C-alpha positions as CSV (number, residue, x, y, z in Angstrom):
1,M,0.0,0.0,0.0
2,A,1.4,3.3,-1.0
3,V,2.1,5.8,1.8
4,R,0.5,9.1,1.2
5,K,2.8,12.1,1.6
6,R,1.8,14.5,4.2
7,K,0.9,17.8,2.6
8,G,2.6,20.8,3.9
9,P,1.6,24.5,3.6
10,R,1.5,25.6,0.0
11,K,0.0,29.0,0.0
12,L,-0.3,32.0,2.3
13,G,-2.2,35.3,2.1
14,V,-4.4,34.2,-0.8
15,G,-7.0,36.9,-1.4
16,R,-9.1,37.8,-4.4
17,R,-8.3,36.5,-7.9
18,G,-5.3,38.3,-9.4
19,E,-3.8,39.5,-6.1
20,P,-0.3,38.6,-5.1
21,Y,0.1,35.7,-2.7
22,L,2.8,33.5,-1.1
23,W,3.7,30.1,-2.5
24,Y,6.0,27.6,-0.7
25,R,8.7,26.2,-3.0
26,P,10.0,23.0,-1.4
27,G,13.7,22.4,-1.0
28,R,15.6,21.2,-4.1
29,V,19.1,20.5,-5.5
30,G,20.1,23.2,-8.0
31,S,21.8,22.6,-11.3
32,D,25.1,23.5,-9.6
33,G,24.7,20.5,-7.2
34,I,24.0,22.7,-4.2
35,E,21.0,21.8,-2.0
36,R,18.7,24.7,-1.3
37,G,16.0,24.8,1.4
38,G,12.4,25.5,1.0
39,V,11.3,29.2,0.8
40,W,8.2,31.3,0.4
41,I,7.9,33.0,-3.0
42,V,5.7,36.0,-3.9
43,M,3.5,35.0,-6.8
44,H,1.8,37.6,-9.0
45,A,0.1,37.2,-12.4
46,G,1.3,33.6,-12.6
47,R,5.0,34.5,-12.1
48,Q,7.5,34.2,-9.3
49,V,8.3,37.9,-8.7
50,L,10.1,37.9,-5.3
51,S,11.8,35.5,-2.9
52,T,11.1,36.2,0.8
53,D,14.1,34.2,2.0
54,C,11.8,32.8,4.7
55,G,11.1,29.1,5.5
56,L,8.5,27.2,7.5
57,G,7.7,28.2,11.1
58,E,5.4,30.7,12.7
59,G,8.1,33.4,12.9
60,P,9.5,33.1,9.3
61,E,5.9,32.9,7.9
62,R,5.0,36.1,9.8
63,D,8.0,37.7,8.2
64,A,7.0,36.4,4.8
65,L,3.5,37.9,5.2
66,K,5.2,41.3,6.0
67,R,7.2,41.0,2.8
68,L,4.0,40.3,0.9
69,A,2.4,43.4,2.4
70,D,5.4,45.5,1.4
71,Y,5.2,44.2,-2.1
72,K,1.5,45.1,-2.3
73,D,2.3,48.5,-1.0
74,S,5.0,49.0,-3.7
75,L,2.4,48.1,-6.3
76,A,0.0,50.7,-5.0
77,I,2.7,53.3,-4.7
78,A,3.9,52.6,-8.3
79,A,0.4,53.0,-9.6
80,V,0.0,56.3,-7.8
81,D,3.4,57.5,-9.0
82,A,2.4,56.7,-12.6
83,A,-0.8,58.8,-12.3
84,P,-0.6,62.6,-12.6
85,Q,-0.8,64.4,-9.2
86,A,-1.8,67.9,-9.9
87,K,-2.4,70.2,-6.9
88,G,-5.7,71.9,-6.0
89,R,-8.0,69.3,-7.7
90,P,-11.6,68.9,-6.7
91,A,-12.4,66.1,-4.3
92,H,-14.1,63.9,-6.9
93,E,-10.8,63.8,-8.9
94,V,-8.6,62.6,-6.0
95,T,-8.8,58.9,-5.4
96,L,-8.4,57.5,-1.9
97,A,-5.8,55.0,-3.2
98,E,-3.6,57.9,-4.0
99,V,-4.2,59.5,-0.6
100,L,-3.5,56.4,1.4
101,S,-0.4,55.4,-0.6
102,R,1.1,58.9,-0.2
103,Y,0.4,58.7,3.5
104,L,2.0,55.2,3.9
105,E,5.1,56.3,2.1
106,A,5.4,59.5,4.1
107,K,5.2,57.5,7.4
108,R,7.9,55.1,6.4
109,G,10.7,57.4,7.4
110,I,14.2,58.0,6.0
111,A,16.4,55.1,5.0
112,D,19.8,54.8,6.6
113,P,22.4,54.8,3.9
114,K,24.6,52.3,5.8
115,T,22.1,49.8,7.1
116,G,19.1,50.4,4.9
117,E,16.8,50.6,7.9
118,F,14.2,53.3,8.0
119,R,14.5,55.9,10.8
120,G,12.1,58.6,12.0
121,G,9.0,57.0,10.7
122,V,5.9,55.8,12.5
123,A,6.4,52.9,15.0
124,R,5.3,49.5,13.7
125,H,5.0,50.6,10.1
126,H,4.1,47.0,9.0
127,E,0.9,47.3,11.2
128,L,0.0,50.6,9.5
129,A,0.5,48.9,6.1
130,Q,-1.9,46.1,7.1
131,R,-4.5,48.6,8.1
132,V,-4.0,50.6,4.8
133,V,-4.5,47.4,2.8
134,A,-7.8,46.8,4.6
135,L,-8.8,50.4,3.8
136,L,-7.9,50.1,0.2
137,E,-10.1,47.0,-0.3
138,W,-13.1,49.1,0.5
139,W,-12.1,52.7,-0.3
140,G,-9.5,52.1,-3.0
141,E,-11.8,52.9,-6.0
142,R,-13.6,55.7,-4.3
143,T,-12.6,59.4,-4.2
144,L,-12.5,62.1,-1.5
145,A,-15.9,63.2,-2.5
146,D,-17.3,59.8,-1.4
147,V,-16.1,60.3,2.2
148,D,-19.0,61.4,4.4
149,T,-21.0,60.2,7.5
150,V,-23.0,57.6,5.6
151,S,-20.0,56.0,3.8
152,C,-17.9,55.9,7.0
153,A,-20.8,54.2,8.8
154,A,-21.1,51.7,5.9
155,Y,-17.4,50.9,6.1
156,V,-17.7,50.2,9.9
157,A,-20.7,47.9,9.2
158,S,-18.8,46.1,6.5
159,R,-15.8,45.5,8.7
160,V,-17.4,44.5,12.1
161,G,-17.6,40.8,12.4
162,T,-15.2,39.9,9.6
163,P,-12.3,37.6,10.5
164,W,-8.8,38.8,10.9
165,K,-6.9,38.1,7.6
166,T,-3.4,38.4,9.1
167,H,-4.1,36.3,12.2
168,A,-3.9,32.7,10.8
169,R,-0.6,31.0,11.0
170,L,-1.3,28.8,8.0
171,G,-3.7,29.3,5.1
172,T,-5.5,32.5,4.1
173,G,-7.0,33.1,7.5
174,R,-10.4,33.9,6.1
175,D,-12.0,31.5,8.6
176,G,-10.7,33.6,11.4
177,K,-9.4,30.6,13.3
178,P,-5.7,30.6,13.8
179,A,-3.5,27.6,14.3
180,R,-2.7,27.5,18.0
181,T,-1.0,24.1,18.1
182,G,1.3,23.8,21.1
183,Y,-0.2,26.6,23.1
184,S,-2.4,26.3,26.2
185,K,-5.0,29.0,25.3
186,P,-7.8,27.5,23.2
187,T,-8.5,28.7,19.7
188,R,-11.2,31.4,19.5
189,E,-12.5,33.3,16.6
190,R,-10.7,36.6,16.1
191,V,-13.0,39.1,14.3
192,V,-12.8,42.9,13.7
193,T,-14.6,44.9,16.3
194,A,-16.0,48.5,16.1
195,G,-12.8,49.6,17.9
196,G,-10.7,48.0,15.2
197,A,-12.7,49.7,12.4
198,R,-12.4,53.0,14.3
199,R,-8.6,52.6,14.4
200,E,-8.6,52.1,10.6
201,L,-10.7,55.2,10.1
202,E,-8.3,57.2,12.2
203,D,-5.6,56.3,9.7
204,L,-7.9,57.3,6.9
205,R,-8.5,60.6,8.6
206,A,-4.8,61.2,9.1
207,A,-4.2,60.4,5.4
208,V,-6.9,62.8,4.3
209,N,-5.6,65.6,6.6
210,V,-2.1,65.2,5.1
211,A,-3.6,65.4,1.5
212,I,-5.4,68.6,2.4
213,A,-2.3,70.1,4.1
214,D,-0.3,69.3,0.9
215,N,-3.0,71.1,-1.1
216,L,-3.9,67.9,-3.1
217,T,-7.5,69.1,-3.0
218,R,-9.2,72.4,-2.5
219,D,-12.3,70.9,-0.9
220,A,-13.0,70.2,2.8
221,V,-13.3,66.5,3.6
222,R,-14.4,65.1,7.0
223,V,-14.0,61.5,8.2
224,T,-16.6,60.5,10.8
225,L,-15.5,58.1,13.5
226,P,-17.7,55.7,15.5
227,P,-17.9,56.3,19.2
228,K,-15.0,55.1,21.4
229,G,-15.4,51.8,23.2
230,Q,-15.5,51.4,27.0
231,E,-12.1,51.9,28.6
232,R,-10.4,49.0,30.4
233,D,-10.6,49.3,34.2
234,R,-9.4,45.8,35.2
235,W,-6.7,45.8,37.8
236,L,-5.2,42.9,39.8
237,T,-5.4,42.4,43.5
238,R,-2.2,41.5,45.3
239,N,-3.3,37.9,45.6
240,E,-4.0,37.7,41.8
241,A,-0.6,39.3,41.0
242,A,1.2,36.9,43.4
243,R,-0.5,33.9,41.7
244,L,0.5,35.1,38.3
245,L,4.1,35.6,39.4
246,L,4.3,32.2,41.1
247,R,2.8,30.3,38.1
248,A,5.2,32.0,35.7
249,W,8.2,31.2,37.9
250,R,7.2,27.5,38.5
251,K,5.7,26.7,35.1
252,R,7.2,23.6,33.5
253,E,7.2,22.7,29.8
254,V,4.7,20.0,28.8
255,Q,5.5,17.9,25.7
256,T,2.9,15.7,23.8
257,I,3.9,12.5,22.1
258,R,2.9,12.8,18.5
259,S,3.4,9.2,17.2
260,G,3.7,5.7,18.3
261,P,1.7,3.6,20.8
262,R,1.8,6.4,23.4
263,K,0.5,9.0,21.0
264,G,-1.4,11.7,22.8
265,E,0.3,11.2,26.2
266,T,1.9,14.2,27.8
267,Y,5.0,14.4,30.1
268,V,6.5,17.2,32.1
269,M,10.0,18.5,31.1
270,P,12.4,20.1,33.6
271,R,12.6,23.2,31.3
272,R,11.1,26.5,32.7
273,P,9.7,28.3,29.7
274,A,8.0,31.3,31.5
275,R,10.6,32.7,33.8
276,H,11.2,35.6,31.4
277,L,7.5,36.3,31.8
278,A,7.9,36.5,35.6
279,R,10.6,39.1,35.2
280,F,8.3,41.1,32.8
281,I,5.4,41.0,35.3
282,L,7.6,42.0,38.2
283,V,9.1,45.1,36.4
284,A,5.7,46.1,35.0
285,L,4.0,46.0,38.4
286,R,6.7,47.8,40.3
287,T,7.1,50.6,37.8
288,G,3.8,50.9,35.9
289,T,5.7,50.9,32.6
290,R,4.1,49.9,29.3
291,S,5.0,46.5,27.9
292,G,7.0,47.9,25.0
293,P,9.8,49.6,27.0
294,V,10.0,46.7,29.5
295,C,10.5,44.1,26.7
296,G,12.9,46.3,24.8
297,A,15.0,47.4,27.8
298,S,18.7,46.6,27.7
299,F,21.3,46.7,30.5
300,V,23.8,48.0,27.9
301,R,23.5,51.2,26.0
302,E,22.1,50.4,22.5
303,I,20.7,52.8,19.9
304,G,16.9,52.2,19.5
305,K,16.4,50.5,22.9
306,P,15.4,51.7,26.4
307,W,18.3,51.5,28.9
308,M,18.3,50.1,32.4
309,E,21.4,51.9,33.9
310,L,22.9,50.1,36.9
311,K,25.4,52.0,39.0
312,T,26.5,52.7,42.6
313,E,26.2,55.9,44.5
314,T,28.1,57.0,47.6
315,S,26.1,58.8,50.3
316,T,26.4,59.4,54.0
317,E,24.2,58.1,56.7
318,E,24.0,59.2,60.3
319,R,24.4,56.4,62.8
320,V,24.6,56.2,66.6
321,E,27.8,54.7,67.9
322,T,28.0,53.3,71.4
323,R,31.2,53.2,73.4
324,T,31.9,52.1,77.0
325,I,34.7,53.9,78.9
326,D,35.5,53.2,82.6
327,G,32.2,51.5,83.0
328,E,30.2,54.3,81.5
329,T,28.3,54.1,78.2
330,F,28.5,57.0,75.8
331,E,26.6,57.5,72.5
332,R,27.6,59.8,69.7
333,R,26.3,60.4,66.2
334,V,28.7,59.8,63.3
335,Q,28.5,60.2,59.5
336,V,29.2,56.9,57.8
337,P,29.8,56.6,54.0
338,V,27.5,54.1,52.4
339,I,27.7,52.6,48.9
340,K,24.3,52.0,47.5
341,R,23.2,50.2,44.4
342,V,20.7,52.1,42.2
343,A,19.0,51.4,38.9
344,I,17.8,54.2,36.6
345,F,15.3,53.3,33.9
346,H,15.6,55.4,30.7
347,R,12.3,54.5,29.2
348,K,12.7,56.5,26.0
349,A,14.7,54.5,23.5
350,L,18.1,56.0,22.8
351,G,18.3,58.0,19.6
352,T,14.5,58.3,19.3
353,K,12.0,61.0,19.9
354,E,9.5,60.7,22.7
355,A,5.9,60.4,21.4
356,E,3.6,63.2,22.5
357,N,0.8,60.8,23.6
358,K,3.1,58.3,25.3
359,K,5.4,59.9,27.9
360,A,8.5,57.9,28.9
361,P,10.1,59.7,31.8
362,T,13.4,58.6,33.3
363,V,12.9,57.2,36.8
364,R,14.8,55.5,39.6
365,M,13.7,51.9,40.3
366,P,12.4,50.9,43.7
367,D,15.0,49.4,46.1
368,S,13.2,46.0,46.2
369,L,13.6,45.8,42.4
370,V,17.2,47.0,42.2
371,A,18.5,43.8,43.9
372,H,16.7,41.6,41.2
373,L,18.1,43.8,38.3
374,W,21.7,43.6,39.6
375,R,21.4,39.8,40.0
376,W,19.9,39.3,36.5
377,H,22.7,41.3,34.9
378,H,25.8,40.8,37.0
379,V,25.2,37.2,38.3
380,L,23.1,35.6,35.6
381,G,24.8,37.5,32.7
382,H,21.6,38.8,31.1
383,R,22.1,41.6,28.5
384,H,18.4,42.5,28.4
385,V,15.8,42.9,31.2
386,V,13.4,40.4,29.6
387,E,15.2,37.7,27.6
388,F,14.6,34.0,26.7
389,E,17.6,31.7,26.2
390,G,20.0,34.6,25.8
391,R,17.8,36.5,23.2
392,P,15.6,39.6,23.8
393,V,11.9,39.0,23.9
394,G,10.1,41.1,21.3
395,S,6.6,40.6,22.7
396,T,5.0,38.8,25.7
397,K,1.4,39.1,24.3
398,K,0.9,35.4,23.5
399,S,2.8,34.0,26.6
400,F,1.0,36.4,28.9
401,A,-2.4,35.4,27.5
402,N,-1.6,31.8,28.0
403,L,-0.5,32.4,31.5
404,V,-3.7,34.3,32.3
405,H,-5.8,31.5,30.8
406,E,-4.0,28.9,32.9
407,E,-4.6,30.9,36.0
408,G,-8.3,31.3,35.2
409,L,-8.4,35.1,35.4
410,G,-10.4,35.8,32.2
411,D,-9.7,37.5,28.9
412,D,-10.2,41.0,30.4
413,V,-6.7,40.7,32.0
414,V,-4.1,41.8,29.4
415,R,-0.6,43.1,29.7
416,H,-1.8,46.7,30.0
417,S,-3.7,45.6,33.1
418,L,-0.3,45.6,34.9
419,R,0.0,49.3,34.3
420,H,-3.5,49.9,35.6
421,T,-2.7,47.8,38.6
422,A,0.5,49.8,39.4
423,V,-1.4,53.1,39.3
424,T,-4.3,51.7,41.3
425,W,-2.0,50.5,44.0
426,G,-0.2,53.8,44.1
427,M,-3.5,55.7,44.6
428,Q,-4.6,53.2,47.3
429,A,-1.3,53.8,49.1
430,G,-2.0,57.6,49.2
431,V,0.8,58.6,46.9
432,D,0.6,62.2,45.8
433,I,-1.2,62.4,42.5
434,W,1.4,64.7,40.9
435,E,4.3,62.5,41.9
436,L,2.5,59.4,40.7
437,A,1.7,60.9,37.4
438,G,5.3,61.9,36.8
439,Y,6.6,58.5,37.7
440,V,4.4,56.4,35.5
441,G,4.2,58.9,32.6
442,M,0.5,59.9,32.7
443,T,-1.2,63.2,33.0
444,V,-2.7,64.3,36.2
445,E,-6.1,64.7,34.5
446,M,-6.0,61.0,33.4
447,I,-5.2,59.7,36.9
448,E,-7.9,61.9,38.5
449,R,-10.5,60.8,35.9
450,R,-9.7,57.0,35.9
451,Y,-8.0,56.2,39.2
452,G,-9.1,59.0,41.6
453,H,-11.9,56.9,43.2
454,H,-9.3,54.4,44.5
455,S,-7.8,57.1,46.8
456,Q,-9.0,57.1,50.4
457,A,-9.1,60.9,50.3
458,H,-11.2,60.9,47.1
459,M,-14.1,63.4,47.8
460,E,-13.6,63.0,51.5
461,G,-14.6,66.6,52.2
462,A,-17.9,66.2,50.3
463,R,-18.6,62.9,52.1
464,A,-18.0,64.4,55.5
465,A,-20.0,67.5,54.8
466,L,-23.0,65.7,53.3
467,G,-22.9,63.1,56.1
468,G,-23.3,65.6,58.9
469,R,-26.5,67.0,60.3
470,G,-28.2,69.8,58.6
471,G,-28.6,73.3,59.9
472,K,-26.2,75.9,61.2
473,R,-24.2,75.6,64.4
474,K,-25.3,77.7,67.3
475,A,-22.9,80.2,68.5
476,A,-21.5,79.6,72.0
C-alpha cells in the first residue's frame, strides 16, 4: 500500500483573484549541485516575482507575510506615481488609493544609507501597512468626494464581524481561526470589532488631513469616526498578582507524544519556559511601565532601545555609635559613608524622539527591584531585562495570554492591566497624584478621571459635609 505524503503548507495570504500571494517552494538541489532549502515565494500574475528568504515556522511565515504586504504597498505606490498628481484638484478627482499610498510612504521614514533601515517613521510601520491594505479594499476605487458620514458608517458595518486576515498562521486566515498548536489557550474566533474599524478610520482621517495640508485638493473632507469603546478598568489584586508571578516562575514545559503507541500522552519536562515572563510581570508591576519599553530594555546602551542603567552611589548616613569607657556608656552620632546600588530606567529608546501621547520619563527603580536587576545582569549575565535563552523577547502578548488563561483570570486581563494595577496600588497607598503621574508617565487629569476613586481621600470633604446633620451651628 502506497504511503501518502503529508501535505505541507503551499499558500499564504491568498485573497481575491489576481492579487499577489505567497507560494511555498520545497527544497531542491540546483543545477550546480548545491542543496537549497524551501522558501516562500511571492507569486503575481502567474510569475515568481520575489523570494522572501523565509522558510517554515510561525516566525518566518509572519516575516514572509510582511514581505508580501510590502510588495502590495509597492504596487499601490507605483500605480499612484504613474498617475498625474496635480495640486488643487476637486475632491471627486482625487482617489483614496492615491491619498493612502502617499500617507503610507510618508510615514515610512528616511532610509539609513549604511544599514538600509528606515528611521524617523511611524512605529510598527508594518501594522500601519496592514490597516492601509484593509482600507484600500473598500475605499480604493472611491474618491475624497465619497467620504461622508454615511460612507464611514457603511465601512464600519462592512468590517465589524469579519475575520482577521493576518491572524492565521497557515492558510489564508479567512475562517478567522488561527492555528494554536502547542499553546495552552484554546482557539477562539478573532474578528474585527468596532474599535478596530475606528482605528482604521483614524488612519484614513490622518491620510486625508495630510492630503489637504499638501493642497492635493481644495475641498473640505471630514472622516466621521464611530464612538469610542469602553475603557479598560481591570486591575489585579495583590493575591492575583502573586498567583501570576508564582505560576510564571514555577511553570514547566509540557510535551505531547505525536506518534507511536503512546501518541497523545503528555509528560513534564524540567525546562522552565516562562521565567522571562515572571521578570516582565515584576518590572511592569513595580514601575507601571508599558509593555514595549519593558520588553525592549537593555542593560547595555544600545541605539533604539530603552536603557536600564545600573550603578553605585556613595552617600552618608547618620548612625549612633556606642562606646563604654570606665564602665560608663556613651553615645555619639557619626556620619558613615554608604555605597548604595541604584537602577535608573531610561524608558525612552536611545536615539529616538518621545511620542507626545506616550510619555516615557526617566525614573529610579524601587530598592526592592534593584536587587533583582543587579542579579539578572551581574550574576546571571543577562544583557536584556526580559530575555529568553539569551535573546531579547520582542513581545509577551501570547505567553501572557496563555498564563492568564491557565490561572483562570479571564480574557479581560491583558498586559496593560499591569500598568492599571500599578497606578491603582499607588492611589490606594496615598501617593501624591502629581508625583505618581510623573513617575508612570501619565497626565494628572488622566489619573484623576480614571483612578481618583481608588484614593482614600477621594471626595472625602464632600462625604464628611453631606454626612453631617443639617442646619447651622449655634454660636456659644
